[in-house]
Backbone as CSV, one residue per row, in Angstrom:
resi,resn,N_x,N_y,N_z,CA_x,CA_y,CA_z,C_x,C_y,C_z
1,UNK,-43.420,-53.249,-54.660,-43.554,-54.682,-54.470,-45.014,-55.052,-54.291
2,UNK,-45.381,-56.215,-54.778,-46.743,-56.672,-54.615,-47.069,-56.830,-53.133
3,UNK,-48.222,-56.301,-52.711,-48.599,-56.327,-51.309,-48.672,-57.756,-50.796
4,UNK,-48.105,-57.968,-49.592,-48.220,-59.259,-48.938,-47.243,-60.309,-49.425
5,UNK,-46.365,-59.982,-50.381,-45.410,-60.958,-50.902,-44.007,-60.550,-50.476
6,UNK,-43.337,-61.438,-49.775,-41.979,-61.171,-49.312,-40.990,-61.818,-50.274
7,UNK,-39.956,-61.063,-50.648,-38.950,-61.619,-51.548,-38.253,-62.793,-50.881
8,UNK,-38.033,-63.846,-51.631,-37.351,-65.028,-51.117,-36.799,-65.797,-52.311
9,UNK,-35.857,-66.691,-52.086,-35.281,-67.441,-53.208,-36.338,-68.254,-53.949
10,UNK,-36.075,-68.595,-55.203,-37.035,-69.389,-55.982,-37.333,-70.734,-55.332
11,UNK,-38.560,-71.174,-55.521,-38.972,-72.462,-54.984,-40.225,-72.896,-55.740
12,UNK,-40.176,-74.044,-56.407,-41.321,-74.484,-57.189,-41.622,-73.495,-58.299
13,UNK,-42.878,-73.070,-58.409,-43.266,-72.115,-59.450,-43.035,-70.665,-59.024
14,UNK,-42.578,-70.445,-57.803,-42.215,-69.101,-57.355,-40.802,-68.801,-57.849
15,UNK,-40.644,-67.722,-58.628,-39.360,-67.441,-59.272,-38.457,-66.514,-58.461
16,UNK,-38.833,-66.217,-57.224,-37.933,-65.465,-56.361,-38.211,-63.988,-56.275
17,UNK,-39.174,-63.478,-57.049,-39.485,-62.055,-57.047,-40.932,-61.867,-57.493
18,UNK,-41.652,-60.904,-56.912,-43.020,-60.658,-57.365,-43.090,-60.018,-58.742
19,UNK,-41.959,-59.653,-59.304,-41.940,-58.996,-60.606,-41.869,-59.978,-61.764
20,UNK,-41.840,-61.272,-61.460,-41.941,-62.323,-62.470,-43.099,-63.223,-62.102
21,UNK,-43.919,-63.565,-63.112,-44.989,-64.539,-62.913,-44.683,-65.798,-63.714
22,UNK,-44.913,-66.941,-63.111,-44.779,-68.208,-63.824,-46.141,-68.860,-63.868
23,UNK,-46.658,-69.068,-65.061,-47.962,-69.693,-65.253,-47.798,-70.954,-66.080
24,UNK,-48.599,-71.951,-65.757,-48.642,-73.185,-66.542,-49.837,-73.103,-67.478
25,UNK,-49.550,-73.063,-68.750,-50.601,-72.973,-69.762,-50.500,-74.198,-70.665
26,UNK,-51.228,-75.244,-70.284,-51.135,-76.493,-71.023,-49.728,-77.048,-70.947
27,UNK,-49.104,-77.351,-72.104,-47.768,-77.943,-72.094,-46.641,-76.922,-71.920
28,UNK,-46.979,-75.652,-71.714,-45.956,-74.610,-71.675,-45.878,-73.929,-70.309
29,UNK,-44.665,-73.579,-69.933,-44.461,-72.645,-68.848,-44.352,-71.255,-69.450
30,UNK,-44.993,-70.271,-68.829,-44.978,-68.900,-69.337,-44.448,-67.978,-68.244
31,UNK,-43.347,-67.297,-68.533,-42.781,-66.299,-67.621,-43.155,-64.925,-68.138
32,UNK,-43.752,-64.112,-67.272,-44.139,-62.749,-67.635,-43.414,-61.752,-66.753
33,UNK,-42.650,-60.852,-67.377,-42.041,-59.753,-66.641,-43.135,-58.754,-66.310
34,UNK,-43.303,-58.450,-65.025,-44.437,-57.642,-64.587,-43.982,-56.642,-63.526
35,UNK,-43.319,-55.600,-63.995,-42.871,-54.527,-63.098,-43.191,-53.187,-63.768
36,UNK,-44.473,-52.899,-63.981,-44.844,-51.737,-64.785,-44.386,-50.405,-64.200
37,UNK,-44.283,-50.324,-62.877,-43.880,-49.051,-62.271,-42.447,-48.674,-62.619
38,UNK,-41.630,-49.655,-63.031,-40.257,-49.404,-63.461,-40.061,-49.809,-64.918
39,UNK,-41.157,-49.888,-65.660,-41.119,-50.273,-67.075,-40.312,-51.553,-67.287
40,UNK,-40.545,-52.513,-66.376,-39.943,-53.844,-66.436,-38.427,-53.843,-66.321
41,UNK,-37.830,-52.754,-65.812,-36.391,-52.763,-65.552,-36.070,-53.937,-64.640
42,UNK,-35.020,-54.671,-64.977,-34.779,-55.961,-64.360,-33.832,-55.886,-63.169
43,UNK,-34.308,-56.382,-62.051,-33.475,-56.540,-60.875,-32.658,-57.818,-61.017
44,UNK,-31.615,-57.992,-60.195,-30.873,-59.248,-60.232,-31.756,-60.463,-59.998
45,UNK,-32.736,-60.338,-59.089,-33.629,-61.470,-58.834,-34.463,-61.809,-60.061
46,UNK,-34.818,-60.805,-60.867,-35.563,-61.080,-62.096,-34.698,-61.828,-63.091
47,UNK,-33.440,-61.388,-63.247,-32.536,-62.113,-64.144,-32.410,-63.575,-63.696
48,UNK,-32.167,-63.757,-62.403,-31.970,-65.117,-61.925,-33.259,-65.919,-62.019
49,UNK,-34.405,-65.265,-61.817,-35.681,-65.971,-61.918,-35.902,-66.570,-63.291
50,UNK,-35.491,-65.857,-64.337,-35.612,-66.402,-65.691,-34.669,-67.591,-65.862
51,UNK,-33.470,-67.453,-65.325,-32.528,-68.571,-65.383,-33.095,-69.794,-64.656
52,UNK,-33.691,-69.562,-63.505,-34.294,-70.650,-62.738,-35.450,-71.283,-63.499
53,UNK,-36.242,-70.447,-64.180,-37.411,-70.959,-64.909,-37.009,-71.936,-66.005
54,UNK,-35.871,-71.699,-66.640,-35.396,-72.630,-67.675,-35.181,-74.010,-67.056
55,UNK,-34.524,-74.045,-65.910,-34.299,-75.320,-65.234,-35.581,-75.949,-64.726
56,UNK,-36.507,-75.110,-64.290,-37.800,-75.614,-63.823,-38.527,-76.345,-64.940
57,UNK,-38.562,-75.752,-66.122,-39.234,-76.382,-67.259,-38.480,-77.632,-67.700
58,UNK,-37.151,-77.555,-67.723,-36.371,-78.718,-68.146,-36.626,-79.927,-67.248
59,UNK,-36.822,-79.683,-65.962,-36.977,-80.782,-65.024,-38.405,-81.256,-64.824
60,UNK,-39.351,-80.704,-65.571,-40.756,-81.035,-65.397,-41.270,-81.738,-66.655
61,UNK,-41.561,-83.024,-66.535,-42.004,-83.797,-67.691,-43.350,-83.346,-68.231
62,UNK,-44.116,-82.598,-67.437,-45.426,-82.141,-67.906,-45.325,-80.890,-68.771
63,UNK,-44.125,-80.303,-68.862,-43.931,-79.083,-69.634,-43.000,-79.350,-70.812
64,UNK,-43.389,-78.841,-71.980,-42.611,-79.088,-73.203,-41.710,-77.926,-73.574
65,UNK,-42.036,-76.715,-73.144,-41.245,-75.566,-73.544,-41.574,-74.352,-72.694
66,UNK,-40.809,-73.271,-72.918,-40.922,-72.053,-72.117,-41.176,-70.859,-73.024
67,UNK,-42.126,-70.006,-72.614,-42.426,-68.756,-73.299,-42.111,-67.608,-72.348
68,UNK,-41.424,-66.581,-72.856,-41.068,-65.413,-72.050,-41.676,-64.178,-72.694
69,UNK,-42.356,-63.345,-71.914,-42.956,-62.121,-72.450,-42.985,-61.050,-71.372
70,UNK,-43.479,-59.863,-71.756,-43.567,-58.756,-70.820,-44.971,-58.226,-70.722
71,UNK,-45.125,-57.131,-69.990,-46.435,-56.515,-69.809,-46.439,-55.120,-70.431
72,UNK,-47.643,-54.652,-70.773,-47.777,-53.299,-71.313,-47.058,-53.150,-72.640
73,UNK,-46.324,-52.050,-72.796,-45.619,-51.776,-74.048,-44.127,-52.044,-73.924
74,UNK,-43.730,-52.827,-72.910,-42.312,-53.115,-72.671,-42.110,-54.618,-72.515
75,UNK,-41.158,-55.151,-73.280,-40.695,-56.522,-73.040,-39.698,-56.480,-71.889
76,UNK,-38.521,-55.933,-72.123,-37.534,-55.753,-71.063,-36.511,-54.716,-71.515
77,UNK,-36.220,-53.711,-70.672,-35.254,-52.680,-71.042,-33.847,-52.978,-70.551
78,UNK,-33.642,-54.130,-69.935,-32.344,-54.447,-69.354,-32.347,-54.194,-67.859
79,UNK,-31.145,-54.190,-67.282,-31.003,-54.081,-65.839,-31.424,-52.736,-65.294
80,UNK,-31.949,-52.758,-64.082,-32.340,-51.537,-63.380,-31.079,-50.850,-62.870
81,UNK,-30.713,-49.742,-63.494,-29.488,-49.049,-63.096,-29.607,-48.424,-61.720
82,UNK,-30.843,-48.344,-61.214,-31.014,-47.897,-59.840,-30.709,-48.999,-58.838
83,UNK,-30.635,-50.251,-59.339,-30.300,-51.366,-58.466,-31.434,-51.820,-57.578
84,UNK,-32.651,-51.325,-57.826,-33.766,-51.687,-56.956,-33.676,-50.948,-55.643
85,UNK,-34.675,-51.091,-54.808,-34.659,-50.408,-53.519,-34.236,-51.326,-52.390
86,UNK,-33.840,-52.546,-52.727,-33.382,-53.482,-51.722,-34.486,-54.372,-51.186
87,UNK,-35.721,-53.928,-51.273,-36.811,-54.705,-50.700,-37.284,-55.824,-51.615
88,UNK,-36.993,-55.710,-52.897,-37.501,-56.694,-53.842,-36.438,-57.696,-54.249
89,UNK,-35.268,-57.638,-53.637,-34.183,-58.516,-54.041,-33.681,-59.352,-52.877
90,UNK,-33.438,-60.619,-53.129,-32.703,-61.439,-52.183,-31.260,-61.612,-52.671
91,UNK,-30.943,-60.986,-53.811,-29.587,-60.953,-54.343,-29.133,-59.503,-54.423
92,UNK,-27.836,-59.277,-54.387,-27.326,-57.921,-54.540,-27.082,-57.635,-56.008
93,UNK,-27.084,-56.344,-56.364,-26.856,-55.994,-57.755,-25.427,-56.330,-58.171
94,UNK,-24.497,-56.313,-57.221,-23.120,-56.695,-57.534,-23.020,-58.098,-58.081
95,UNK,-23.873,-59.000,-57.582,-23.862,-60.369,-58.096,-24.236,-60.400,-59.565
96,UNK,-25.178,-59.537,-59.948,-25.596,-59.500,-61.352,-24.465,-58.980,-62.221
97,UNK,-23.785,-57.932,-61.752,-22.707,-57.366,-62.555,-21.539,-58.326,-62.691
98,UNK,-21.366,-59.204,-61.727,-20.305,-60.205,-61.855,-20.764,-61.407,-62.664
99,UNK,-21.994,-61.308,-63.216,-22.519,-62.285,-64.163,-22.792,-63.638,-63.523
100,UNK,-23.106,-63.637,-62.224,-23.430,-64.877,-61.541,-24.905,-65.242,-61.679
101,UNK,-25.739,-64.304,-62.060,-27.178,-64.563,-62.049,-27.835,-64.422,-63.417
102,UNK,-27.117,-63.931,-64.401,-27.751,-63.684,-65.688,-28.135,-64.999,-66.377
103,UNK,-29.209,-64.987,-67.170,-29.734,-66.229,-67.743,-29.249,-66.548,-69.144
104,UNK,-28.365,-65.728,-69.718,-28.092,-65.830,-71.146,-27.513,-67.180,-71.543
105,UNK,-26.487,-67.644,-70.843,-25.891,-68.935,-71.190,-26.876,-70.074,-70.956
106,UNK,-27.674,-69.956,-69.908,-28.666,-70.983,-69.616,-29.701,-71.074,-70.732
107,UNK,-30.124,-69.934,-71.259,-31.059,-69.931,-72.383,-30.434,-70.580,-73.610
108,UNK,-29.173,-70.262,-73.884,-28.502,-70.828,-75.052,-28.390,-72.347,-74.951
109,UNK,-28.307,-72.870,-73.724,-28.077,-74.302,-73.524,-29.343,-75.076,-73.182
110,UNK,-30.489,-74.410,-73.121,-31.724,-75.077,-72.706,-32.036,-76.281,-73.592
111,UNK,-32.342,-77.411,-72.941,-32.686,-78.610,-73.701,-34.087,-78.521,-74.297
112,UNK,-34.975,-77.775,-73.649,-36.331,-77.601,-74.161,-36.443,-76.245,-74.838
113,UNK,-37.292,-76.126,-75.853,-37.379,-74.879,-76.611,-37.826,-73.691,-75.760
114,UNK,-37.229,-72.540,-76.055,-37.584,-71.283,-75.395,-37.908,-70.265,-76.476
115,UNK,-39.073,-69.642,-76.373,-39.492,-68.599,-77.312,-39.746,-67.318,-76.534
116,UNK,-39.197,-66.204,-77.022,-39.503,-64.891,-76.459,-40.586,-64.234,-77.298
117,UNK,-41.662,-63.805,-76.634,-42.733,-63.055,-77.288,-42.506,-61.584,-76.955
118,UNK,-41.883,-60.869,-77.880,-41.423,-59.503,-77.622,-42.570,-58.538,-77.904
119,UNK,-43.148,-58.018,-76.840,-44.369,-57.233,-76.949,-44.141,-55.735,-77.096
120,UNK,-42.902,-55.269,-76.919,-42.659,-53.830,-77.009,-41.182,-53.526,-76.908
121,UNK,-40.832,-52.464,-76.170,-39.450,-52.028,-76.038,-38.563,-53.170,-75.579
122,UNK,-37.445,-53.359,-76.285,-36.553,-54.482,-76.020,-35.124,-53.995,-76.189
123,UNK,-34.373,-53.904,-75.097,-33.007,-53.408,-75.203,-32.174,-53.949,-74.047
124,UNK,-30.865,-53.687,-74.102,-29.990,-54.136,-73.028,-30.111,-55.626,-72.802
125,UNK,-30.179,-56.006,-71.516,-30.316,-57.416,-71.181,-31.585,-58.041,-71.705
126,UNK,-32.612,-57.230,-71.931,-33.846,-57.758,-72.514,-33.637,-58.252,-73.924
127,UNK,-32.857,-57.513,-74.702,-32.550,-57.952,-76.061,-31.680,-59.203,-76.035
128,UNK,-30.775,-59.284,-75.061,-29.971,-60.502,-74.937,-30.847,-61.723,-74.670
129,UNK,-31.874,-61.556,-73.831,-32.789,-62.664,-73.564,-33.464,-63.111,-74.860
130,UNK,-33.930,-62.145,-75.640,-34.586,-62.479,-76.906,-33.616,-63.158,-77.870
131,UNK,-32.382,-62.659,-77.949,-31.390,-63.219,-78.861,-30.940,-64.616,-78.450
132,UNK,-30.896,-64.873,-77.140,-30.422,-66.165,-76.658,-31.530,-67.211,-76.614
133,UNK,-32.773,-66.783,-76.766,-33.871,-67.745,-76.887,-33.748,-68.485,-78.220
134,UNK,-34.411,-69.617,-78.322,-34.371,-70.359,-79.578,-35.038,-69.581,-80.701
135,UNK,-36.115,-68.882,-80.367,-36.829,-68.061,-81.347,-37.345,-66.818,-80.647
136,UNK,-37.429,-65.723,-81.394,-38.092,-64.517,-80.911,-39.197,-64.173,-81.899
137,UNK,-40.405,-64.080,-81.397,-41.544,-63.624,-82.189,-41.876,-62.232,-81.679
138,UNK,-41.930,-61.245,-82.574,-42.018,-59.867,-82.095,-43.259,-59.162,-82.620
139,UNK,-43.806,-58.329,-81.768,-44.934,-57.484,-82.144,-44.489,-56.438,-83.154
140,UNK,-45.397,-56.016,-83.992,-45.115,-54.923,-84.925,-44.746,-53.632,-84.207
141,UNK,-45.087,-53.548,-82.902,-44.793,-52.350,-82.110,-43.434,-52.410,-81.431
142,UNK,-42.755,-53.536,-81.511,-41.495,-53.712,-80.787,-40.405,-52.802,-81.342
143,UNK,-39.500,-52.379,-80.462,-38.312,-51.621,-80.854,-37.099,-52.232,-80.170
144,UNK,-35.925,-52.031,-80.775,-34.704,-52.684,-80.305,-33.563,-51.670,-80.222
145,UNK,-32.764,-51.783,-79.168,-31.659,-50.834,-78.977,-30.576,-51.479,-78.122
146,UNK,-29.327,-51.075,-78.379,-28.177,-51.534,-77.581,-27.495,-50.284,-77.016
147,UNK,-27.904,-49.808,-75.828,-27.386,-48.534,-75.303,-26.171,-48.670,-74.396
148,UNK,-25.567,-49.850,-74.296,-24.529,-50.080,-73.290,-23.350,-49.114,-73.375
149,UNK,-22.921,-48.750,-74.572,-21.775,-47.840,-74.675,-22.102,-46.447,-74.151
150,UNK,-23.365,-46.076,-74.125,-23.772,-44.819,-73.495,-23.667,-44.906,-71.980
151,UNK,-23.602,-46.118,-71.437,-23.505,-46.318,-69.988,-22.084,-46.649,-69.546
152,UNK,-21.141,-46.637,-70.486,-19.754,-46.914,-70.144,-19.441,-48.386,-69.994
153,UNK,-20.262,-49.252,-70.581,-20.090,-50.700,-70.447,-19.655,-51.290,-71.784
154,UNK,-18.542,-52.006,-71.761,-18.045,-52.689,-72.962,-18.723,-54.043,-73.056
155,UNK,-19.877,-54.098,-73.682,-20.656,-55.333,-73.735,-20.157,-56.208,-74.870
156,UNK,-19.190,-57.060,-74.542,-18.610,-57.936,-75.555,-19.538,-59.088,-75.920
157,UNK,-20.529,-59.356,-75.069,-21.522,-60.363,-75.450,-22.257,-59.897,-76.701
158,UNK,-22.659,-58.633,-76.693,-23.331,-58.084,-77.865,-22.415,-58.065,-79.081
159,UNK,-21.207,-57.576,-78.921,-20.331,-57.453,-80.085,-20.036,-58.814,-80.696
160,UNK,-19.981,-59.857,-79.870,-19.741,-61.204,-80.385,-20.975,-61.755,-81.096
161,UNK,-22.116,-61.733,-80.403,-23.317,-62.359,-80.966,-23.876,-61.579,-82.142
162,UNK,-23.920,-60.259,-82.025,-24.491,-59.464,-83.108,-23.656,-59.577,-84.381
163,UNK,-22.331,-59.606,-84.234,-21.481,-59.738,-85.423,-21.768,-61.041,-86.153
164,UNK,-22.072,-62.110,-85.390,-22.410,-63.388,-86.004,-23.800,-63.322,-86.665
165,UNK,-24.724,-62.584,-86.042,-26.109,-62.583,-86.498,-26.354,-61.604,-87.643
166,UNK,-25.828,-60.385,-87.522,-26.160,-59.345,-88.496,-24.937,-58.777,-89.203
167,UNK,-23.727,-59.263,-88.833,-22.512,-58.806,-89.475,-21.862,-57.653,-88.721
168,UNK,-20.548,-57.475,-88.887,-19.825,-56.444,-88.137,-20.205,-55.022,-88.519
169,UNK,-20.569,-54.778,-89.774,-20.895,-53.412,-90.186,-22.154,-52.929,-89.470
170,UNK,-23.194,-53.743,-89.491,-24.427,-53.358,-88.813,-24.261,-53.378,-87.289
171,UNK,-23.393,-54.247,-86.781,-23.124,-54.249,-85.341,-22.509,-52.925,-84.914
172,UNK,-21.552,-52.424,-85.689,-20.977,-51.110,-85.368,-22.046,-50.028,-85.407
173,UNK,-22.885,-50.075,-86.420,-23.962,-49.091,-86.540,-24.842,-49.106,-85.281
174,UNK,-25.250,-50.295,-84.862,-26.166,-50.429,-83.732,-25.506,-50.040,-82.417
175,UNK,-24.264,-50.484,-82.195,-23.624,-50.264,-80.909,-22.997,-48.884,-80.787
176,UNK,-22.383,-48.379,-81.867,-21.685,-47.092,-81.771,-22.626,-45.898,-81.802
177,UNK,-23.800,-46.054,-82.370,-24.734,-44.921,-82.439,-25.888,-45.039,-81.451
178,UNK,-26.122,-46.231,-80.912,-27.240,-46.412,-80.003,-28.590,-46.216,-80.666
179,UNK,-28.651,-46.387,-81.962,-29.891,-46.149,-82.690,-30.969,-47.153,-82.293
180,UNK,-32.210,-46.774,-82.532,-33.350,-47.643,-82.259,-33.832,-48.265,-83.555
181,UNK,-33.987,-49.586,-83.559,-34.507,-50.307,-84.713,-35.988,-50.598,-84.514
182,UNK,-36.756,-50.446,-85.566,-38.149,-50.876,-85.546,-38.201,-52.390,-85.719
183,UNK,-39.383,-52.958,-85.509,-39.551,-54.396,-85.716,-39.246,-54.775,-87.161
184,UNK,-39.693,-53.947,-88.097,-39.461,-54.238,-89.515,-37.975,-54.204,-89.845
185,UNK,-37.250,-53.231,-89.293,-35.806,-53.159,-89.532,-35.105,-54.364,-88.916
186,UNK,-35.535,-54.769,-87.726,-34.891,-55.894,-87.047,-35.030,-57.186,-87.847
187,UNK,-36.195,-57.403,-88.431,-36.366,-58.624,-89.226,-35.607,-58.505,-90.539
188,UNK,-35.546,-57.305,-91.117,-34.783,-57.097,-92.345,-33.296,-57.322,-92.120
189,UNK,-32.804,-56.941,-90.952,-31.390,-57.122,-90.616,-31.061,-58.560,-90.240
190,UNK,-32.062,-59.380,-89.964,-31.808,-60.749,-89.541,-31.632,-60.910,-88.047
191,UNK,-32.015,-59.888,-87.271,-31.908,-59.986,-85.820,-33.030,-60.840,-85.241
192,UNK,-34.206,-60.778,-85.856,-35.344,-61.608,-85.460,-35.940,-62.215,-86.720
193,UNK,-36.756,-63.263,-86.538,-37.272,-63.993,-87.696,-38.703,-63.635,-88.043
194,UNK,-39.520,-63.279,-87.035,-40.943,-63.126,-87.312,-41.511,-61.888,-86.634
195,UNK,-42.229,-61.085,-87.414,-42.987,-59.947,-86.906,-44.459,-60.227,-87.138
196,UNK,-45.278,-60.041,-86.097,-46.701,-60.363,-86.193,-47.521,-59.189,-85.673
197,UNK,-48.814,-59.118,-86.038,-49.670,-58.075,-85.471,-49.665,-58.154,-83.946
198,UNK,-49.671,-56.994,-83.303,-49.526,-56.949,-81.841,-50.576,-57.808,-81.137
199,UNK,-51.809,-57.723,-81.573,-52.881,-58.450,-80.903,-52.773,-59.959,-81.069
200,UNK,-51.970,-60.409,-82.027,-51.813,-61.850,-82.283,-50.537,-62.410,-81.668
201,UNK,-49.785,-61.575,-80.942,-48.439,-61.964,-80.523,-48.420,-63.248,-79.698
202,UNK,-49.198,-63.321,-78.650,-49.126,-64.493,-77.780,-49.605,-65.753,-78.490
203,UNK,-50.656,-65.645,-79.268,-51.143,-66.812,-80.003,-50.102,-67.301,-81.008
204,UNK,-49.514,-66.364,-81.756,-48.489,-66.739,-82.742,-47.259,-67.318,-82.048
205,UNK,-46.890,-66.747,-80.908,-45.710,-67.232,-80.182,-45.929,-68.642,-79.663
206,UNK,-47.128,-68.912,-79.171,-47.432,-70.274,-78.707,-47.397,-71.268,-79.859
207,UNK,-47.846,-70.844,-81.037,-47.803,-71.741,-82.196,-46.360,-72.033,-82.608
208,UNK,-45.513,-71.020,-82.569,-44.097,-71.231,-82.885,-43.458,-72.157,-81.863
209,UNK,-43.747,-71.928,-80.583,-43.196,-72.787,-79.535,-43.690,-74.223,-79.711
210,UNK,-44.964,-74.389,-80.039,-45.503,-75.739,-80.264,-44.783,-76.432,-81.411
211,UNK,-44.521,-75.683,-82.482,-43.816,-76.277,-83.630,-42.410,-76.722,-83.225
212,UNK,-41.725,-75.897,-82.453,-40.381,-76.267,-81.983,-40.434,-77.518,-81.111
213,UNK,-41.449,-77.599,-80.260,-41.562,-78.717,-79.327,-41.890,-80.030,-80.021
214,UNK,-42.384,-79.969,-81.248,-42.713,-81.195,-81.981,-41.485,-81.832,-82.636
215,UNK,-40.367,-81.123,-82.667,-39.162,-81.679,-83.284,-38.492,-82.656,-82.320
216,UNK,-37.681,-83.567,-82.888,-37.036,-84.609,-82.083,-36.023,-83.994,-81.116
217,UNK,-36.155,-84.236,-79.803,-35.331,-83.529,-78.818,-33.834,-83.741,-78.973
218,UNK,-33.398,-84.997,-79.145,-31.952,-85.228,-79.242,-31.387,-84.646,-80.522
219,UNK,-32.080,-84.822,-81.624,-31.614,-84.255,-82.891,-31.609,-82.729,-82.825
220,UNK,-32.633,-82.166,-82.223,-32.691,-80.708,-82.060,-31.517,-80.220,-81.206
221,UNK,-31.172,-81.004,-80.176,-30.061,-80.631,-79.319,-28.735,-80.586,-80.060
222,UNK,-28.549,-81.520,-81.007,-27.319,-81.523,-81.801,-27.242,-80.265,-82.662
223,UNK,-28.361,-79.908,-83.296,-28.395,-78.692,-84.119,-28.174,-77.459,-83.253
224,UNK,-28.804,-77.441,-82.085,-28.651,-76.293,-81.195,-27.206,-76.147,-80.745
225,UNK,-26.549,-77.264,-80.451,-25.144,-77.223,-80.053,-24.264,-76.683,-81.177
226,UNK,-24.564,-77.097,-82.398,-23.809,-76.613,-83.546,-23.971,-75.104,-83.714
227,UNK,-25.205,-74.622,-83.580,-25.457,-73.183,-83.690,-24.794,-72.419,-82.549
228,UNK,-24.813,-73.007,-81.347,-24.196,-72.356,-80.194,-22.689,-72.222,-80.398
229,UNK,-22.078,-73.247,-80.972,-20.645,-73.178,-81.266,-20.345,-72.093,-82.294
230,UNK,-21.242,-71.916,-83.251,-21.050,-70.866,-84.247,-21.077,-69.484,-83.595
231,UNK,-21.970,-69.298,-82.627,-22.031,-68.006,-81.925,-20.743,-67.728,-81.164
232,UNK,-20.107,-68.777,-80.639,-18.799,-68.631,-80.032,-18.816,-68.016,-78.641
233,UNK,-17.618,-67.828,-78.108,-17.420,-67.251,-76.790,-17.215,-65.748,-76.920
234,UNK,-17.165,-65.078,-75.797,-16.924,-63.637,-75.806,-15.970,-63.279,-74.676
235,UNK,-15.483,-62.071,-74.677,-14.453,-61.637,-73.729,-15.085,-61.281,-72.386
236,UNK,-15.227,-62.278,-71.511,-15.792,-62.025,-70.188,-14.885,-61.119,-69.352
237,UNK,-13.570,-61.327,-69.450,-12.641,-60.572,-68.601,-12.704,-59.088,-68.915
238,UNK,-12.647,-58.751,-70.204,-12.708,-57.343,-70.584,-14.042,-56.709,-70.237
239,UNK,-15.118,-57.476,-70.419,-16.442,-56.941,-70.125,-16.600,-56.688,-68.635
240,UNK,-16.165,-57.636,-67.799,-16.280,-57.466,-66.355,-15.401,-56.326,-65.864
241,UNK,-14.230,-56.162,-66.477,-13.344,-55.071,-66.063,-13.981,-53.711,-66.322
242,UNK,-14.779,-53.608,-67.387,-15.384,-52.316,-67.709,-16.393,-51.890,-66.657
243,UNK,-17.007,-52.875,-65.956,-18.028,-52.526,-64.966,-17.464,-51.678,-63.824
244,UNK,-16.202,-51.904,-63.484,-15.622,-51.206,-62.341,-14.796,-49.995,-62.760
245,UNK,-14.807,-49.641,-64.036,-14.006,-48.527,-64.525,-14.677,-47.179,-64.338
246,UNK,-13.915,-46.133,-64.602,-14.416,-44.772,-64.449,-15.583,-44.491,-65.385
247,UNK,-15.536,-45.026,-66.593,-16.611,-44.750,-67.546,-17.935,-45.344,-67.084
248,UNK,-17.891,-46.546,-66.533,-19.131,-47.152,-66.050,-19.699,-46.368,-64.873
249,UNK,-18.825,-45.894,-63.984,-19.316,-45.094,-62.864,-19.947,-43.799,-63.352
250,UNK,-19.298,-43.136,-64.300,-19.852,-41.902,-64.842,-21.132,-42.178,-65.629
251,UNK,-21.164,-43.284,-66.358,-22.370,-43.637,-67.098,-23.545,-43.861,-66.169
252,UNK,-23.295,-44.491,-65.031,-24.358,-44.731,-64.049,-24.859,-43.420,-63.451
253,UNK,-23.919,-42.563,-63.035,-24.307,-41.286,-62.429,-25.064,-40.422,-63.425
254,UNK,-24.593,-40.371,-64.668,-25.265,-39.566,-65.687,-26.671,-40.078,-65.944
255,UNK,-26.842,-41.403,-65.962,-28.171,-41.975,-66.154,-29.089,-41.554,-65.025
256,UNK,-28.605,-41.645,-63.783,-29.419,-41.275,-62.638,-29.768,-39.785,-62.654
257,UNK,-28.843,-38.966,-63.129,-29.054,-37.513,-63.149,-29.700,-37.032,-64.443
258,UNK,-30.036,-37.959,-65.320,-30.728,-37.651,-66.581,-29.962,-36.605,-67.402
259,UNK,-28.696,-36.880,-67.625,-27.850,-35.972,-68.408,-26.887,-36.780,-69.259
260,UNK,-26.183,-36.093,-70.153,-25.137,-36.746,-70.940,-23.916,-36.984,-70.064
261,UNK,-23.211,-38.100,-70.238,-21.971,-38.324,-69.484,-20.926,-37.260,-69.821
262,UNK,-19.962,-37.091,-68.919,-18.989,-36.011,-69.111,-17.984,-36.294,-70.214
263,UNK,-17.969,-37.539,-70.751,-17.066,-37.783,-71.887,-17.624,-37.214,-73.195
264,UNK,-18.887,-36.800,-73.193,-19.496,-36.236,-74.386,-19.060,-34.774,-74.526
265,UNK,-18.586,-34.391,-75.715,-18.182,-33.009,-75.977,-19.340,-32.065,-75.633
266,UNK,-19.053,-30.920,-75.010,-20.138,-30.005,-74.618,-21.091,-29.663,-75.747
267,UNK,-20.565,-29.531,-76.982,-21.439,-29.173,-78.103,-22.349,-30.335,-78.520
268,UNK,-22.060,-31.555,-78.029,-22.840,-32.724,-78.435,-23.764,-33.229,-77.330
269,UNK,-23.739,-32.578,-76.203,-24.599,-33.011,-75.103,-26.040,-32.648,-75.393
270,UNK,-26.955,-33.481,-74.860,-28.386,-33.250,-75.079,-29.109,-33.230,-73.746
271,UNK,-30.290,-32.676,-73.756,-31.099,-32.680,-72.541,-31.598,-34.111,-72.282
272,UNK,-31.556,-34.526,-71.058,-32.016,-35.854,-70.708,-30.978,-36.926,-70.980
273,UNK,-31.384,-38.154,-70.772,-30.487,-39.307,-70.946,-30.244,-39.593,-72.416
274,UNK,-29.086,-40.169,-72.669,-28.804,-40.669,-74.011,-29.413,-42.050,-74.168
């Protein structure tokens, strides 16, 4: 935790955790995931902080849009399976698993444009943030992965959205094998729209956000609603049930112990985490 900063609920430009920074850069609010010691693994407070930031920008007439990015070579790897050490959270990890704090629906419904500037590794909940933003601009160094089935989690949000975005065949490929996509593959598959040189990422992302912000808000909202309806709903009940099942417990323990879960055939197990 950042020295001298006590975790507390969001208030004003404070997003509730020292691992998120909110900066005002001209007409934009910029949220930066900044937890390098854990490679930006997201605590529940970080998830909720992003959700709060959307509302903060929406309610501030001096801000036109929101930019989300990460630090170092990581955008966001998803939730911290260690659950944090307790000192950096004012929320429990159980709240996150019950989907009370995640920002995905809030991002999909944001009245003001949201752009994710994907600077590096992007997977799990981090990829969901990028997918639920209005636009994702990605560095040439970015990589994408959906490892949830290796953790025993039936992520129906992914299966619903990815099937709409890239088709069911490629969704099976991505989810059933846990493969890693390069930035070039992701744009070829239609998962993201723009790949830019790494050093130009923030400048290009701000230009994309500015272009989005110049469109008519009410008309843009109608189009956004239409696209959101196309993405559709997903099976919350089945997904939540998987969190408390035996596979999720084994997936968590195996991750912590850096080994293959016990459902993997002995001949197919590998050293380290899957």
